[in-house]
C-alpha positions as a Python dict, from the first residue, in 0.01 Angstrom:
ca = {
    (1, 'X'): (0, 0, 0),
    (2, 'X'): (-157, -129, -320),
    (3, 'X'): (-532, -184, -329),
    (4, 'X'): (-492, -403, -634),
    (5, 'X'): (-585, -772, -619),
    (6, 'X'): (-273, -969, -525),
    (7, 'X'): (-190, -1336, -497),
    (8, 'X'): (79, -1603, -518),
    (9, 'X'): (258, -1701, -838),
    (10, 'X'): (40, -2014, -843),
    (11, 'X'): (-276, -1799, -819),
    (12, 'X'): (-147, -1580, -1099),
    (13, 'X'): (-73, -1879, -1325),
    (14, 'X'): (-423, -2023, -1281),
    (15, 'X'): (-582, -1684, -1363),
    (16, 'X'): (-342, -1626, -1652),
    (17, 'X'): (-425, -1961, -1814),
    (18, 'X'): (-797, -1886, -1786),
    (19, 'X'): (-739, -1550, -1950),
    (20, 'X'): (-531, -1718, -2222),
    (21, 'X'): (-833, -1926, -2321),
    (22, 'X'): (-1033, -1605, -2366),
    (23, 'X'): (-749, -1442, -2561),
    (24, 'X'): (-729, -1739, -2796),
    (25, 'X'): (-1106, -1728, -2851),
    (26, 'X'): (-1078, -1357, -2930),
    (27, 'X'): (-794, -1425, -3176),
    (28, 'X'): (-1007, -1684, -3356),
    (29, 'X'): (-1297, -1438, -3371),
    (30, 'X'): (-1061, -1169, -3499),
    (31, 'X'): (-948, -1403, -3778),
    (32, 'X'): (-1312, -1479, -3863),
    (33, 'X'): (-1393, -1106, -3878),
    (34, 'X'): (-1094, -1046, -4104),
    (35, 'X'): (-1220, -1316, -4342),
    (36, 'X'): (-1568, -1162, -4342),
    (37, 'X'): (-1417, -820, -4409),
    (38, 'X'): (-1233, -956, -4712),
    (39, 'X'): (-1559, -1109, -4839),
    (40, 'X'): (-1750, -779, -4845),
    (41, 'X'): (-1868, -684, -5195),
    (42, 'X'): (-1652, -433, -5380),
    (43, 'X'): (-1823, -110, -5492),
    (44, 'X'): (-1683, 58, -5800),
    (45, 'X'): (-1574, 419, -5747),
    (46, 'X'): (-1729, 622, -6027),
    (47, 'X'): (-1625, 973, -5915),
    (48, 'X'): (-1307, 1120, -6064),
    (49, 'X'): (-1150, 1247, -5742),
    (50, 'X'): (-844, 1469, -5782),
    (51, 'X'): (-601, 1517, -5492),
    (52, 'X'): (-328, 1772, -5436),
    (53, 'X'): (3, 1596, -5368),
    (54, 'X'): (363, 1708, -5334),
    (55, 'X'): (411, 1589, -5693),
    (56, 'X'): (108, 1768, -5836),
    (57, 'X'): (-252, 1668, -5901),
    (58, 'X'): (-331, 1296, -5874),
    (59, 'X'): (-637, 1078, -5919),
    (60, 'X'): (-750, 822, -5664),
    (61, 'X'): (-609, 553, -5892),
    (62, 'X'): (-271, 727, -5898),
    (63, 'X'): (-252, 712, -5518),
    (64, 'X'): (-207, 334, -5549),
    (65, 'X'): (141, 397, -5689),
    (66, 'X'): (158, 63, -5870),
    (67, 'X'): (5, -142, -5587),
    (68, 'X'): (-325, -329, -5613),
    (69, 'X'): (-458, -214, -5274),
    (70, 'X'): (-477, 126, -5104),
    (71, 'X'): (-549, 220, -4743),
    (72, 'X'): (-649, 580, -4677),
    (73, 'X'): (-634, 727, -4329),
    (74, 'X'): (-884, 1013, -4297),
    (75, 'X'): (-700, 1274, -4087),
    (76, 'X'): (-895, 1556, -3924),
    (77, 'X'): (-747, 1878, -4058),
    (78, 'X'): (-998, 2117, -4211),
    (79, 'X'): (-925, 2413, -4439),
    (80, 'X'): (-959, 2664, -4156),
    (81, 'X'): (-790, 2457, -3882),
    (82, 'X'): (-465, 2588, -3734),
    (83, 'X'): (-316, 2242, -3672),
    (84, 'X'): (-400, 1875, -3709),
    (85, 'X'): (-629, 1691, -3470),
    (86, 'X'): (-447, 1570, -3157),
    (87, 'X'): (-616, 1228, -3169),
    (88, 'X'): (-543, 1176, -3539),
    (89, 'X'): (-183, 1278, -3468),
    (90, 'X'): (-168, 1006, -3200),
    (91, 'X'): (-260, 754, -3468),
    (92, 'X'): (-22, 911, -3721),
    (93, 'X'): (274, 862, -3488),
    (94, 'X'): (238, 491, -3573),
    (95, 'X'): (254, 526, -3951),
    (96, 'X'): (613, 591, -4062),
    (97, 'X'): (765, 254, -3979),
    (98, 'X'): (464, 57, -4104),
    (99, 'X'): (444, 167, -4465),
    (100, 'X'): (742, -30, -4604),
    (101, 'X'): (585, -348, -4471),
    (102, 'X'): (246, -262, -4623),
    (103, 'X'): (413, -192, -4959),
    (104, 'X'): (580, -534, -4940),
    (105, 'X'): (230, -686, -4931),
    (106, 'X'): (108, -486, -5233),
    (107, 'X'): (-66, -219, -5021),
    (108, 'X'): (-21, 156, -5065),
    (109, 'X'): (-92, 390, -4773),
    (110, 'X'): (-195, 755, -4790),
    (111, 'X'): (-319, 1008, -4537),
    (112, 'X'): (-591, 1242, -4667),
    (113, 'X'): (-721, 1568, -4523),
    (114, 'X'): (-952, 1837, -4658),
    (115, 'X'): (-709, 2119, -4577),
    (116, 'X'): (-500, 2253, -4868),
    (117, 'X'): (-153, 2105, -4903),
    (118, 'X'): (0, 2439, -4805),
    (119, 'X'): (-152, 2393, -4459),
    (120, 'X'): (-77, 2020, -4435),
    (121, 'X'): (295, 2030, -4512),
    (122, 'X'): (412, 2268, -4234),
    (123, 'X'): (230, 2058, -3973),
    (124, 'X'): (373, 1737, -4121),
    (125, 'X'): (723, 1887, -4097),
    (126, 'X'): (662, 2000, -3739),
    (127, 'X'): (562, 1646, -3641),
    (128, 'X'): (859, 1486, -3819),
    (129, 'X'): (645, 1255, -4031),
    (130, 'X'): (754, 1122, -4371),
    (131, 'X'): (440, 939, -4490),
    (132, 'X'): (250, 1064, -4797),
    (133, 'X'): (-18, 1312, -4691),
    (134, 'X'): (-241, 1452, -4963),
    (135, 'X'): (-520, 1707, -4981),
    (136, 'X'): (-876, 1642, -5098),
    (137, 'X'): (-946, 2016, -5098),
    (138, 'X'): (-1172, 2103, -5390),
    (139, 'X'): (-1323, 1756, -5437),
    (140, 'X'): (-1598, 1568, -5254),
    (141, 'X'): (-1388, 1273, -5136),
    (142, 'X'): (-1415, 1351, -4763),
    (143, 'X'): (-1787, 1423, -4783),
    (144, 'X'): (-1855, 1110, -4987),
    (145, 'X'): (-1677, 893, -4730),
    (146, 'X'): (-1860, 1063, -4442),
    (147, 'X'): (-1566, 1230, -4267),
    (148, 'X'): (-1637, 1598, -4351),
    (149, 'X'): (-1959, 1778, -4267),
    (150, 'X'): (-1906, 2126, -4411),
    (151, 'X'): (-1788, 2463, -4273),
    (152, 'X'): (-2132, 2549, -4131),
    (153, 'X'): (-2149, 2229, -3926),
    (154, 'X'): (-2267, 2260, -3564),
    (155, 'X'): (-2220, 2002, -3290),
    (156, 'X'): (-2596, 1954, -3258),
    (157, 'X'): (-2643, 1886, -3631),
    (158, 'X'): (-2732, 1535, -3740),
    (159, 'X'): (-2474, 1377, -3970),
    (160, 'X'): (-2418, 1033, -4119),
    (161, 'X'): (-2111, 890, -3946),
    (162, 'X'): (-2006, 535, -3863),
    (163, 'X'): (-2297, 405, -4072),
    (164, 'X'): (-2576, 575, -3878),
    (165, 'X'): (-2723, 918, -3815),
    (166, 'X'): (-2563, 1086, -3515),
    (167, 'X'): (-2414, 1406, -3380),
    (168, 'X'): (-2046, 1485, -3418),
    (169, 'X'): (-1871, 1769, -3234),
    (170, 'X'): (-1642, 1883, -3520),
    (171, 'X'): (-1675, 1948, -3892),
    (172, 'X'): (-1414, 1678, -3965),
    (173, 'X'): (-1412, 1317, -3840),
    (174, 'X'): (-1159, 1030, -3833),
    (175, 'X'): (-1174, 708, -4028),
    (176, 'X'): (-994, 468, -4257),
    (177, 'X'): (-1106, 352, -4601),
    (178, 'X'): (-972, 72, -4818),
    (179, 'X'): (-967, 45, -5197),
    (180, 'X'): (-860, -213, -5454),
    (181, 'X'): (-794, -224, -5827),
    (182, 'X'): (-912, -499, -6057),
    (183, 'X'): (-707, -635, -6345),
    (184, 'X'): (-830, -357, -6575),
    (185, 'X'): (-732, -81, -6333),
    (186, 'X'): (-1083, 7, -6215),
    (187, 'X'): (-1093, 128, -5854),
    (188, 'X'): (-1329, -21, -5595),
    (189, 'X'): (-1415, 73, -5238),
    (190, 'X'): (-1388, -239, -5021),
    (191, 'X'): (-1408, -126, -4657),
    (192, 'X'): (-1431, 172, -4421),
    (193, 'X'): (-1417, 197, -4043),
    (194, 'X'): (-1472, 483, -3801),
    (195, 'X'): (-1481, 562, -3429),
    (196, 'X'): (-1371, 273, -3208),
    (197, 'X'): (-1309, 69, -3522),
    (198, 'X'): (-983, 262, -3550),
    (199, 'X'): (-850, 137, -3215),
    (200, 'X'): (-683, -166, -3371),
    (201, 'X'): (-473, 69, -3588),
    (202, 'X'): (-311, 237, -3286),
    (203, 'X'): (-3, 55, -3159),
    (204, 'X'): (35, 274, -2848),
    (205, 'X'): (-317, 186, -2733),
    (206, 'X'): (-241, -184, -2787),
    (207, 'X'): (58, -156, -2554),
    (208, 'X'): (-141, 45, -2297),
    (209, 'X'): (-401, -232, -2293),
    (210, 'X'): (-127, -471, -2173),
    (211, 'X'): (-32, -249, -1879),
    (212, 'X'): (-195, -293, -1536),
    (213, 'X'): (-362, 50, -1535),
    (214, 'X'): (-461, 24, -1903),
    (215, 'X'): (-546, 346, -2082),
    (216, 'X'): (-630, 510, -1747),
    (217, 'X'): (-868, 759, -1910),
    (218, 'X'): (-1164, 740, -1671),
    (219, 'X'): (-1084, 1065, -1489),
    (220, 'X'): (-1003, 1270, -1797),
    (221, 'X'): (-1339, 1440, -1855),
    (222, 'X'): (-1345, 1280, -2199),
    (223, 'X'): (-1154, 965, -2275),
    (224, 'X'): (-857, 1129, -2450),
    (225, 'X'): (-832, 1443, -2240),
    (226, 'X'): (-472, 1355, -2148),
    (227, 'X'): (-353, 1351, -2508),
    (228, 'X'): (-116, 1608, -2660),
    (229, 'X'): (78, 1639, -2983),
    (230, 'X'): (400, 1449, -2922),
    (231, 'X'): (603, 1773, -2917),
    (232, 'X'): (376, 1929, -2654),
    (233, 'X'): (406, 1701, -2349),
}
């Protein structure tokens, strides 16, 4: 027997309409936040970052590929890691089908990790992903955008992550950063988000949040203890 709250269809409709009012208010607030995000000041990128790509060395500006905007997904895969982060892989399973639509709106999309490309590509092939995944190995891109903390990092060390000083259990961290070009081709940093700010970029979580048991992570030890690479369930 279910212990869940139950009721008649009429009860459900009353509760659903009340919830709809809250959902609409949240949508309006989401739209307001999106406008505020677009109004953030742009900060010119002065460092000449060089990335390792499947087509050779490329600057940050080259990653735009002719588009005016660029979204970078910071993927946790360090130089000495054996495979990519399980959580980042969960996000990456959403990417392939999205990129054509981003390109249609003048947005390029790249995944960046600090591991060398020779370590990235076998894992990418294993996962069956086709998105562009480049290496920042040898440049300070990851450190400058606060998603790499160095090979000597310890869990108890204080780092700057998600815009404040905190501890982080690994030497790599997740995030997303956004860049734009002006009419002269100069590159600007416009936005970054980390931690729970990445939730909105995960389609599977959005669907789980619609289901009656939600993400159902409370008994997992840590909230994503259930998660595996998609070829390991």
